[in-house]
C-alpha positions in Angstrom: 0.0 0.0 0.0 1.3 3.4 -0.9 0.7 6.5 1.1 0.5 9.9 -0.7 1.7 13.2 0.6 -1.9 14.2 1.1 -2.4 11.3 3.5 0.7 12.3 5.5 -0.4 15.9 5.6 -3.9 14.9 6.8 -2.5 12.7 9.7 0.0 15.4 10.7 -2.8 18.0 10.9 -5.0 15.6 12.8 -2.4 14.8 15.4 -1.6 18.6 15.8 -5.3 19.4 16.3 -5.6 16.6 18.9 -2.5 17.9 20.8 -3.9 21.4 20.8 -7.2 20.0 22.2 -5.4 18.1 24.9 -3.3 21.1 25.9 -6.3 23.4 25.8 -8.4 21.1 28.1 -5.5 20.8 30.5 -5.1 24.6 30.6 -8.8 25.2 31.2 -8.8 22.6 34.0 -5.7 24.3 35.6 -7.3 27.7 35.4 -10.5 26.5 37.1 -8.6 24.8 39.8 -6.5 27.9 40.5 -9.4 30.3 40.5 -11.7 28.2 42.6 -11.5 29.3 46.3 -10.1 26.6 48.6 -12.7 24.7 50.5 -12.5 25.2 54.2 -13.9 22.8 56.8 -16.9 24.2 58.6 -16.0 26.1 61.8 -16.6 24.2 65.0 -18.9 25.7 67.5 -17.3 27.3 70.6 -17.8 25.7 74.0 -20.1 28.5 75.0 -22.2 27.9 71.9 -22.5 24.2 72.8 -23.4 25.2 76.4 -26.1 27.6 75.2 -27.6 25.0 72.9 -27.7 22.4 75.7 -29.4 25.0 78.0 -31.9 26.0 75.3 -32.7 22.3 74.6 -33.4 21.7 78.3 -30.6 19.3 78.8 -29.1 21.3 81.7 -30.6 23.5 84.4 -30.0 27.2 84.8 -27.7 26.5 87.8 -25.6 24.1 85.7 -25.5 26.6 82.8 -24.3 29.4 85.1 -21.7 27.2 86.7 -20.3 26.0 83.4 -20.3 29.5 81.9 -18.4 30.8 84.9 -15.8 28.0 84.5 -15.5 28.8 80.8 -14.9 32.4 81.6 -12.2 31.5 84.2 -10.5 29.4 81.6 -10.5 32.3 79.1 -8.8 34.5 81.6 -6.1 31.8 82.3 -5.1 31.6 78.6 
């Protein structure tokens, strides 16, 4: 089987177009990854937030809440 110059030119252009597509897709993917803001884990609730939620849910009494809040405030002053 004999290949002509036109066949060689066709395959050369086809390979060039495929490489351009591959590089273009890689560039678009890289730009999207760079521009996308980093995902941060959700912030954990503070101990006082947890204490307030437990009090609001009725899991602890007012006295327990006041005592625990006072201990948390003492700890904040120690740090």
